[in-house]
All heavy atoms as an XYZ file, in Angstrom:
716
protein
N      -9.170     -1.450    -11.129
C      -7.892     -1.516    -11.789
C      -6.757     -1.256    -10.787
O      -5.773     -1.970    -10.793
C      -7.870     -0.495    -12.913
C      -6.594     -0.482    -13.650
S      -6.825      0.338    -15.210
C      -5.304     -0.047    -15.951
N      -6.923     -0.247     -9.972
C      -5.899      0.056     -8.976
C      -5.772     -1.081     -7.975
O      -4.671     -1.423     -7.556
C      -6.241      1.364     -8.243
O      -6.459      2.383     -9.213
C      -5.126      1.780     -7.338
N      -6.922     -1.670     -7.607
C      -6.896     -2.816     -6.695
C      -6.158     -3.989     -7.306
O      -5.449     -4.722     -6.618
N      -6.290     -4.179     -8.607
C      -5.583     -5.262     -9.293
C      -4.075     -5.056     -9.278
O      -3.306     -6.008     -9.095
N      -3.658     -3.828     -9.463
C      -2.225     -3.527     -9.400
C      -1.701     -3.774     -7.992
O      -0.627     -4.351     -7.811
C      -1.959     -2.078     -9.860
C      -2.276     -1.935    -11.346
C      -0.510     -1.676     -9.574
C      -2.259     -0.519    -11.853
N      -2.461     -3.344     -6.985
C      -2.054     -3.584     -5.596
C      -1.972     -5.078     -5.307
O      -1.035     -5.538     -4.652
C      -3.028     -2.926     -4.636
S      -2.924     -1.137     -4.603
N      -2.956     -5.828     -5.803
C      -2.953     -7.275     -5.592
C      -1.757     -7.921     -6.280
O      -1.109     -8.806     -5.714
C      -4.258     -7.874     -6.112
C      -4.480     -9.352     -5.838
C      -4.507     -9.618     -4.334
C      -5.761     -9.822     -6.479
N      -1.441     -7.472     -7.481
C      -0.284     -7.992     -8.201
C       1.011     -7.706     -7.438
O       1.864     -8.591     -7.290
C      -0.215     -7.391     -9.602
C       0.906     -7.884    -10.497
C       0.688     -9.339    -10.865
C       1.007     -7.040    -11.740
N       1.160     -6.495     -6.943
C       2.364     -6.150     -6.182
C       2.428     -6.891     -4.850
O       3.514     -7.176     -4.340
C       2.427     -4.640     -5.949
C       2.701     -3.794     -7.185
C       2.595     -2.317     -6.844
C       4.050     -4.111     -7.782
N       1.274     -7.200     -4.297
C       1.229     -7.938     -3.040
C       1.662     -9.386     -3.232
O       2.412     -9.933     -2.432
C      -0.188     -7.886     -2.462
C      -0.433     -8.581     -1.139
C       0.311     -7.855     -0.031
C      -1.906     -8.619     -0.834
N       1.229     -9.973     -4.327
C       1.505    -11.390     -4.569
C       2.899    -11.616     -5.152
O       3.583    -12.559     -4.774
C       0.430    -11.983     -5.504
C       0.749    -13.411     -5.876
C      -0.934    -11.909     -4.844
N       3.325    -10.727     -6.054
C       4.587    -10.958     -6.760
C       5.524     -9.764     -6.589
O       5.806     -9.048     -7.552
C       4.331    -11.195     -8.256
C       3.227    -12.212     -8.477
C       5.598    -11.666     -8.945
C       2.767    -12.323     -9.895
N       6.067     -9.516     -5.397
C       6.991     -8.384     -5.270
C       8.383     -8.700     -5.812
O       9.192     -7.810     -5.994
C       7.043     -8.131     -3.765
C       6.807     -9.459     -3.174
C       5.827    -10.143     -4.114
N       8.673     -9.965     -6.084
C       9.992    -10.354     -6.557
C      10.245    -10.014     -8.013
O      11.346    -10.218     -8.512
N       9.237     -9.492     -8.727
C       9.439     -9.151    -10.135
C      10.271     -7.880    -10.297
O      10.817     -7.626    -11.353
C       8.094     -9.001    -10.881
C       7.247     -7.895    -10.272
C       7.351    -10.299    -10.942
C       5.973     -7.608    -11.032
N      10.372     -7.115     -9.234
C      11.155     -5.883     -9.273
C      12.558     -6.145     -8.733
O      12.781     -7.050     -7.937
C      10.449     -4.798     -8.466
C       9.034     -4.460     -8.935
C       8.378     -3.506     -7.964
C       9.044     -3.884    -10.327
N      13.495     -5.324     -9.144
C      14.904     -5.547     -8.797
C      15.259     -5.033     -7.407
O      15.988     -5.684     -6.676
C      15.794     -4.876     -9.845
C      17.252     -5.231     -9.670
O      17.554     -6.236     -9.016
O      18.098     -4.495    -10.207
N      14.808     -3.873     -7.024
C      15.094     -3.252     -5.730
C      16.579     -3.011     -5.490
O      17.041     -3.022     -4.366
C      14.563     -4.109     -4.570
C      13.081     -4.280     -4.571
C      12.516     -5.498     -4.882
C      12.263     -3.229     -4.245
C      11.153     -5.659     -4.882
C      10.894     -3.377     -4.242
C      10.339     -4.599     -4.562
N      17.338     -2.810     -6.535
C      18.773     -2.585     -6.381
C      19.173     -1.364     -7.205
O      18.693     -1.168     -8.311
C      19.543     -3.814     -6.860
C      21.007     -3.746     -6.562
C      21.701     -5.036     -6.956
C      23.169     -4.942     -6.644
N      23.885     -6.131     -7.079
N      20.055     -0.567     -6.619
C      20.563      0.613     -7.313
C      22.041      0.396     -7.603
O      22.728     -0.354     -6.916
C      20.368      1.856     -6.442
C      18.914      2.147     -6.161
C      18.761      3.357     -5.278
C      17.298      3.593     -4.980
N      17.100      4.723     -4.099
N      22.550      1.087     -8.612
C      23.953      0.906     -9.008
C      24.924      1.299     -7.901
O      25.944      0.658     -7.713
C      24.247      1.737    -10.254
C      23.654      1.179    -11.517
C      24.053      1.997    -12.719
O      25.111      2.644    -12.690
O      23.288      1.967    -13.701
N      24.580      2.329     -7.169
C      25.497      2.818     -6.133
C      25.663      1.808     -5.002
O      26.659      1.819     -4.276
C      25.028      4.188     -5.608
C      26.153      4.879     -4.864
C      23.800      4.046     -4.748
C      25.934      6.346     -4.638
N      24.709      0.900     -4.867
C      24.761     -0.090     -3.792
C      25.716     -1.249     -4.082
O      25.911     -2.110     -3.239
C      23.359     -0.628     -3.522
C      22.443      0.423     -2.973
C      21.011     -0.037     -2.899
O      20.709     -1.146     -3.361
O      20.190      0.729     -2.380
N      26.321     -1.272     -5.260
C      27.290     -2.334     -5.575
C      28.524     -2.244     -4.686
O      29.256     -3.229     -4.531
C      27.714     -2.256     -7.042
C      26.590     -2.689     -7.965
O      25.729     -3.472     -7.511
O      26.577     -2.238     -9.131
N      28.766     -1.102     -4.092
C      29.927     -0.911     -3.227
C      29.713     -1.526     -1.842
O      30.660     -1.722     -1.098
C      30.219      0.577     -3.064
C      30.446      1.292     -4.368
C      30.460      2.799     -4.180
O      30.412      3.310     -3.079
N      30.536      3.524     -5.302
N      28.479     -1.807     -1.506
C      28.142     -2.333     -0.181
C      28.387     -3.831     -0.108
O      28.398     -4.522     -1.122
C      26.675     -2.039      0.129
C      26.280     -0.567      0.147
C      24.780     -0.436      0.277
C      26.974      0.165      1.274
N      28.583     -4.360      1.109
C      28.756     -5.809      1.259
C      27.494     -6.565      0.813
O      26.385     -6.033      0.844
C      28.977     -5.993      2.758
C      29.237     -4.654      3.325
C      28.720     -3.654      2.372
N      27.674     -7.810      0.415
C      26.576     -8.624     -0.112
C      25.463     -8.815      0.917
O      24.279     -8.750      0.581
C      27.107     -9.974     -0.574
N      25.833     -9.029      2.183
C      24.807     -9.250      3.207
C      23.951     -8.004      3.402
O      22.754     -8.093      3.660
C      25.441     -9.679      4.535
C      26.353     -8.649      5.154
C      27.694     -8.513      4.954
C      25.972     -7.602      6.049
N      28.183     -7.444      5.663
C      27.140     -6.866      6.365
C      24.777     -7.213      6.629
C      27.129     -5.772      7.217
C      24.781     -6.116      7.484
C      25.953     -5.426      7.770
N      24.575     -6.836      3.254
C      23.833     -5.583      3.409
C      22.899     -5.355      2.214
O      21.776     -4.881      2.378
C      24.818     -4.421      3.556
C      24.200     -3.160      4.086
C      23.866     -3.045      5.417
C      23.936     -2.086      3.244
C      23.284     -1.888      5.910
C      23.362     -0.924      3.718
C      23.041     -0.830      5.059
O      22.462      0.311      5.543
N      23.369     -5.705      1.024
C      22.535     -5.582     -0.167
C      21.296     -6.474     -0.059
O      20.191     -6.070     -0.400
C      23.325     -5.957     -1.419
C      24.395     -4.960     -1.791
C      25.185     -5.406     -3.010
O      24.796     -6.328     -3.714
N      26.299     -4.742     -3.268
N      21.500     -7.706      0.419
C      20.372     -8.630      0.599
C      19.380     -8.082      1.626
O      18.164     -8.198      1.444
C      20.869    -10.007      1.054
C      21.683    -10.736      0.041
C      20.788    -11.342     -1.005
C      21.639    -12.194     -1.927
N      20.905    -12.625     -3.085
N      19.892     -7.500      2.691
C      19.019     -6.943      3.722
C      18.204     -5.773      3.172
O      17.003     -5.652      3.454
C      19.841     -6.502      4.927
N      18.852     -4.917      2.378
C      18.143     -3.796      1.765
C      17.033     -4.289      0.832
O      15.911     -3.791      0.873
C      19.115     -2.909      0.982
C      19.950     -1.925      1.774
C      20.949     -1.224      0.857
C      19.071     -0.911      2.456
N      17.352     -5.277      0.006
C      16.353     -5.812     -0.922
C      15.202     -6.464     -0.159
O      14.039     -6.296     -0.518
C      16.991     -6.811     -1.873
C      17.900     -6.167     -2.890
C      18.591     -7.170     -3.783
O      18.564     -8.365     -3.528
N      19.219     -6.681     -4.837
N      15.521     -7.166      0.889
C      14.490     -7.809      1.696
C      13.581     -6.774      2.361
O      12.355     -6.930      2.367
C      15.159     -8.693      2.747
O      14.293     -9.010      3.768
N      14.175     -5.733      2.899
C      13.387     -4.665      3.525
C      12.501     -3.952      2.511
O      11.347     -3.633      2.794
C      14.297     -3.648      4.208
C      14.924     -4.181      5.477
O      14.465     -5.223      5.976
O      15.881     -3.544      5.961
N      13.028     -3.722      1.333
C      12.245     -3.046      0.300
C      11.073     -3.902     -0.170
O       9.978     -3.398     -0.416
C      13.143     -2.657     -0.865
C      14.091     -1.533     -0.494
C      15.068     -1.233     -1.583
N      15.985     -0.176     -1.155
C      17.161      0.022     -1.684
N      17.593     -0.744     -2.671
N      17.946      0.996     -1.234
N      11.288     -5.215     -0.276
C      10.185     -6.112     -0.641
C       9.119     -6.110      0.445
O       7.920     -6.091      0.151
C      10.702     -7.528     -0.850
C      11.394     -7.742     -2.150
C      11.838     -9.187     -2.301
C      12.663     -9.368     -3.553
N      13.130    -10.751     -3.712
N       9.548     -6.130      1.698
C       8.594     -6.128      2.813
C       7.797     -4.821      2.839
O       6.581     -4.828      3.076
C       9.324     -6.333      4.134
N       8.464     -3.699      2.590
C       7.770     -2.411      2.544
C       6.765     -2.361      1.393
O       5.656     -1.860      1.551
C       8.771     -1.260      2.408
C       9.536     -0.892      3.664
C      10.645      0.108      3.350
C       8.596     -0.315      4.689
N       7.156     -2.904      0.239
C       6.246     -2.927     -0.899
C       5.015     -3.770     -0.581
O       3.887     -3.365     -0.853
C       6.947     -3.481     -2.137
C       6.067     -3.640     -3.372
C       5.619     -2.281     -3.883
C       6.780     -4.404     -4.451
N       5.227     -4.928      0.024
C       4.098     -5.792      0.373
C       3.171     -5.132      1.383
O       1.955     -5.176      1.237
C       4.607     -7.113      0.949
C       4.873     -8.144     -0.074
C       4.969     -9.516      0.554
N       5.119    -10.496     -0.495
C       5.914    -11.516     -0.436
N       6.637    -11.722      0.630
N       5.984    -12.356     -1.436
N       3.741     -4.523      2.408
C       2.889     -3.908      3.429
C       2.123     -2.711      2.868
O       0.946     -2.528      3.165
C       3.718     -3.497      4.648
O       4.603     -2.455      4.335
N       2.762     -1.901      2.024
C       2.071     -0.763      1.407
C       0.983     -1.236      0.446
O      -0.104     -0.658      0.402
C       3.054      0.143      0.673
C       3.837      1.035      1.616
O       3.469      1.115      2.804
O       4.823      1.646      1.160
N       1.281     -2.285     -0.320
C       0.277     -2.813     -1.249
C      -0.913     -3.384     -0.491
O      -2.063     -3.179     -0.871
C       0.898     -3.878     -2.150
N      -0.651     -4.089      0.610
C      -1.743     -4.656      1.410
C      -2.587     -3.553      2.026
O      -3.820     -3.611      2.009
C      -1.179     -5.564      2.505
C      -2.241     -6.180      3.363
C      -3.024     -7.203      2.878
C      -2.473     -5.713      4.646
C      -4.021     -7.766      3.655
C      -3.462     -6.255      5.426
C      -4.235     -7.292      4.936
N      -1.954     -2.535      2.551
C      -2.678     -1.428      3.167
C      -3.537     -0.696      2.134
O      -4.703     -0.387      2.384
C      -1.687     -0.462      3.811
C      -2.345      0.602      4.640
C      -1.355      1.532      5.297
N      -0.149      0.855      5.731
C       1.040      1.426      5.795
N       1.195      2.677      5.460
N       2.081      0.753      6.208
N      -2.979     -0.448      0.967
C      -3.733      0.227     -0.086
C      -4.887     -0.635     -0.573
O      -5.996     -0.144     -0.795
C      -2.811      0.567     -1.259
O      -1.819      1.468     -0.838
N      -4.641     -1.940     -0.740
C      -5.700     -2.844     -1.184
C      -6.817     -2.923     -0.149
O      -7.998     -2.914     -0.511
C      -5.128     -4.236     -1.450
C      -6.100     -5.264     -2.001
C      -6.605     -4.837     -3.371
C      -5.452     -6.621     -2.081
N      -6.472     -2.956      1.117
C      -7.489     -2.995      2.168
C      -8.334     -1.717      2.135
O      -9.564     -1.773      2.276
C      -6.825     -3.155      3.535
N      -7.711     -0.593      1.927
C      -8.445      0.667      1.849
C      -9.360      0.691      0.631
O     -10.522      1.100      0.721
C      -7.463      1.837      1.804
C      -8.128      3.162      1.684
C      -8.862      3.679      2.728
C      -8.029      3.898      0.525
C      -9.487      4.906      2.630
C      -8.646      5.127      0.406
C      -9.379      5.632      1.460
N      -8.875      0.240     -0.509
C      -9.681      0.215     -1.730
C     -10.881     -0.709     -1.556
O     -12.003     -0.357     -1.914
C      -8.810     -0.213     -2.934
C      -7.799      0.882     -3.269
C      -9.670     -0.542     -4.149
C      -6.713      0.461     -4.226
N     -10.658     -1.885     -0.994
C     -11.749     -2.835     -0.769
C     -12.774     -2.251      0.209
O     -13.990     -2.381     -0.010
C     -11.202     -4.189     -0.276
C     -12.310     -5.083      0.238
C     -10.431     -4.879     -1.380
N     -12.311     -1.600      1.246
C     -13.234     -0.999      2.218
C     -14.100      0.078      1.568
O     -15.322      0.123      1.784
C     -12.453     -0.423      3.394
N     -13.515      0.922      0.756
C     -14.276      1.973      0.084
C     -15.263      1.373     -0.915
O     -16.416      1.800     -1.005
C     -13.331      2.978     -0.614
C     -12.524      3.749      0.426
C     -14.097      3.925     -1.507
C     -13.350      4.630      1.336
N     -14.839      0.347     -1.663
C     -15.742     -0.300     -2.626
C     -16.922     -0.932     -1.905
O     -18.068     -0.824     -2.359
C     -14.970     -1.332     -3.478
C     -15.917     -2.248     -4.236
C     -14.036     -0.626     -4.439
N     -16.673     -1.577     -0.793
C     -17.767     -2.187     -0.015
C     -18.719     -1.109      0.485
O     -19.947     -1.265      0.403
C     -17.209     -3.027      1.142
C     -16.561     -4.297      0.592
C     -18.295     -3.382      2.151
C     -15.795     -5.101      1.622
N     -18.189     -0.014      0.988
C     -19.047      1.066      1.467
C     -19.872      1.666      0.332
O     -21.048      1.982      0.501
C     -18.225      2.148      2.159
C     -17.767      1.746      3.540
S     -17.113      3.130      4.454
C     -15.402      3.067      4.004
N     -19.269      1.830     -0.838
C     -20.009      2.364     -1.977
C     -21.049      1.368     -2.481
O     -22.134      1.754     -2.914
C     -19.052      2.758     -3.101
C     -18.166      3.963     -2.826
C     -17.169      4.158     -3.957
C     -18.997      5.209     -2.619
N     -20.725      0.086     -2.429
C     -21.661     -0.944     -2.873
C     -22.925     -0.958     -2.013
O     -24.021     -1.141     -2.510
C     -20.982     -2.318     -2.853
C     -21.882     -3.437     -3.296
C     -22.150     -3.626     -4.646
C     -22.471     -4.294     -2.376
C     -22.983     -4.649     -5.069
C     -23.306     -5.319     -2.783
C     -23.556     -5.491     -4.136
O     -24.385     -6.498     -4.545
N     -22.749     -0.802     -0.727
C     -23.896     -0.825      0.180
C     -24.504      0.568      0.399
O     -25.280      0.763      1.328
C     -23.505     -1.452      1.522
C     -23.296     -2.935      1.429
C     -22.035     -3.470      1.593
C     -24.354     -3.784      1.167
C     -21.835     -4.838      1.504
C     -24.167     -5.142      1.077
C     -22.904     -5.679      1.236
N     -24.159      1.517     -0.451
C     -24.708      2.870     -0.405
C     -24.557      3.536      0.961
O     -25.471      4.211      1.432
C     -26.183      2.878     -0.821
C     -26.345      2.643     -2.289
O     -25.521      3.074     -3.083
N     -27.407      1.949     -2.657
N     -23.445      3.354      1.572
C     -23.200      3.982      2.871
C     -23.261      5.506      2.785
O     -23.802      6.143      3.691
C     -21.860      3.494      3.473
C     -21.497      4.268      4.716
C     -21.934      2.013      3.767
N     -22.778      6.136      1.695
C     -22.871      7.608      1.647
C     -24.313      8.122      1.682
O     -24.563      9.229      2.142
C     -22.210      7.968      0.323
C     -21.331      6.840      0.000
C     -21.993      5.632      0.570
N     -25.282      7.318      1.208
C     -26.675      7.759      1.247
C     -27.294      7.552      2.620
O     -28.231      8.236      2.988
C     -27.485      7.012      0.189
C     -27.087      7.409     -1.213
C     -27.939      6.720     -2.233
C     -27.505      7.157     -3.623
N     -28.260      6.489     -4.677
N     -26.780      6.600      3.378
C     -27.313      6.308      4.712
C     -26.685      7.185      5.787
O     -27.285      7.434      6.827
C     -27.073      4.846      5.070
C     -27.807      3.901      4.181
C     -27.521      2.484      4.577
N     -28.057      1.570      3.580
C     -27.813      0.307      3.538
N     -27.024     -0.241      4.447
N     -28.327     -0.458      2.609
N     -25.477      7.602      5.537
C     -24.725      8.404      6.501
C     -24.474      9.771      5.860
O     -24.329      9.877      4.650
C     -23.381      7.711      6.838
C     -22.572      8.524      7.813
C     -23.622      6.321      7.359
N     -24.377     10.772      6.669
C     -24.114     12.099      6.114
C     -22.738     12.125      5.431
O     -21.811     11.438      5.867
C     -24.169     13.150      7.216
O     -23.117     12.954      8.124
N     -22.601     12.887      4.354
C     -21.327     12.931      3.635
C     -20.118     13.280      4.513
O     -19.062     12.671      4.353
C     -21.554     13.978      2.550
C     -23.018     13.925      2.301
C     -23.636     13.632      3.650
N     -20.234     14.235      5.442
C     -19.052     14.498      6.278
C     -18.626     13.277      7.104
O     -17.440     13.027      7.268
C     -19.493     15.641      7.181
C     -20.575     16.328      6.441
C     -21.275     15.237      5.677
N     -19.587     12.531      7.601
C     -19.230     11.331      8.372
C     -18.624     10.270      7.472
O     -17.711      9.558      7.870
C     -20.462     10.762      9.072
C     -20.848     11.572     10.288
C     -21.955     10.935     11.069
N     -21.504      9.699     11.669
C     -22.318      8.764     12.139
N     -23.617      8.920     12.067
N     -21.836      7.674     12.669
N     -19.144     10.159      6.246
C     -18.597      9.176      5.310
C     -17.166      9.536      4.910
O     -16.321      8.664      4.764
C     -19.481      9.074      4.064
C     -18.925      8.150      3.021
C     -18.950      6.781      3.223
C     -18.374      8.641      1.857
C     -18.439      5.923      2.270
C     -17.863      7.787      0.897
C     -17.895      6.421      1.106
N     -16.898     10.807      4.736
C     -15.573     11.243      4.289
C     -14.523     11.189      5.397
O     -13.346     11.382      5.131
C     -15.658     12.653      3.713
C     -16.404     12.745      2.387
C     -16.525     14.195      1.962
C     -15.718     11.933      1.320
N     -14.939     10.915      6.605
C     -13.960     10.797      7.694
C     -13.012      9.624      7.471
O     -11.834      9.709      7.803
C     -14.666     10.611      9.033
C     -15.265     11.852      9.559
C     -15.873     11.613     10.910
N     -16.669     12.771     11.303
C     -17.540     12.767     12.261
N     -17.774     11.653     12.938
N     -18.212     13.852     12.552
N     -13.515      8.536      6.920
C     -12.683      7.344      6.713
C     -11.528      7.634      5.757
O     -10.365      7.403      6.107
C     -13.534      6.154      6.224
C     -12.663      4.976      5.848
C     -14.539      5.760      7.287
N     -11.780      8.162      4.535
C     -10.639      8.454      3.660
C      -9.707      9.525      4.224
O      -8.496      9.445      4.059
C     -11.258      8.919      2.352
C     -12.694      8.644      2.441
C     -13.037      8.374      3.859
N     -10.283     10.511      4.896
C      -9.439     11.567      5.480
C      -8.562     11.008      6.599
O      -7.376     11.325      6.687
C     -10.294     12.714      5.992
S     -11.082     13.640      4.684
N      -9.152     10.170      7.433
C      -8.380      9.540      8.508
C      -7.278      8.669      7.927
O      -6.147      8.703      8.381
C      -9.305      8.714      9.403
C      -8.579      7.933     10.462
C      -8.073      8.574     11.583
C      -8.377      6.571     10.337
C      -7.390      7.877     12.560
C      -7.697      5.864     11.300
C      -7.208      6.510     12.410
O      -6.524      5.809     13.351
N      -7.622      7.906      6.897
C      -6.633      7.044      6.259
C      -5.489      7.870      5.679
O      -4.329      7.514      5.815
C      -7.289      6.200      5.163
C      -6.305      5.332      4.431
C      -5.822      4.175      5.010
C      -5.856      5.682      3.173
C      -4.909      3.381      4.346
C      -4.950      4.899      2.498
C      -4.484      3.753      3.087
O      -3.576      2.977      2.417
N      -5.831      8.968      5.022
C      -4.796      9.828      4.451
C      -3.880     10.412      5.511
O      -2.666     10.496      5.318
N      -4.449     10.789      6.644
C      -3.631     11.326      7.733
C      -2.718     10.258      8.322
O      -1.539     10.503      8.571
C      -4.523     11.902      8.826
S      -5.374     13.415      8.335
N      -3.256      9.081      8.532
C      -2.457      7.987      9.094
C      -1.347      7.622      8.121
O      -0.200      7.384      8.500
C      -3.345      6.763      9.404
C      -2.511      5.531      9.691
C      -4.251      7.077     10.569
N      -1.671      7.573      6.826
C      -0.691      7.222      5.805
C       0.443      8.234      5.738
O       1.601      7.871      5.625
C      -1.418      7.225      4.492
C      -1.277      6.325      3.534
C      -1.290      5.110      3.145
N      -0.440      5.164      1.966
C       0.281      4.199      1.623
N       0.263      3.114      2.303
N       1.024      4.264      0.581
N       0.098      9.512      5.784
C       1.150     10.521      5.700
C       1.953     10.610      6.999
O       3.121     10.938      6.980
C       0.554     11.891      5.344
O      -0.326     12.320      6.363
N       1.328     10.292      8.121
C       2.047     10.303      9.391
C       3.019      9.126      9.466
O       4.079      9.219     10.042
C       1.038     10.199     10.526
C       1.625     10.499     11.860
C       2.305      9.630     12.672
C       1.612     11.738     12.559
N       2.693     10.240     13.806
C       2.289     11.541     13.775
C       1.099     12.984     12.256
C       2.451     12.559     14.694
C       1.270     13.973     13.171
C       1.939     13.770     14.372
N       2.622      8.008      8.842
C       3.426      6.793      8.893
C       4.723      6.935      8.085
O       5.722      6.334      8.412
C       2.591      5.622      8.338
C       3.269      4.284      8.505
O       4.044      4.138      9.470
O       3.031      3.396      7.682
N       4.718      7.725      7.041
C       5.895      7.810      6.167
C       6.613      9.052      6.423
O       6.928      9.908      6.632
C       5.477      7.741      4.705
C       4.967      6.388      4.351
N       5.672      5.548      3.566
C       3.855      5.712      4.689
C       5.005      4.428      3.401
N       3.894      4.513      4.078
């Protein structure tokens, strides 16, 4: 379900407005740039999250936690969480 939401946001980011009322005071070119940047950020975050979800599902499908020790298996989500929090 979460992967479906990520896929939806990845494919159709234009369904959201990405505009705030306070930004009406800004020039039109700046407003367009802000909206464009926000759409790009949404797409990149959705793609990154979807890639992580797909990777975990594949690992669970092939029973990687049973083949590898749990601490080694949990390194991937922990590493991802650290990279994600460092990035923002």
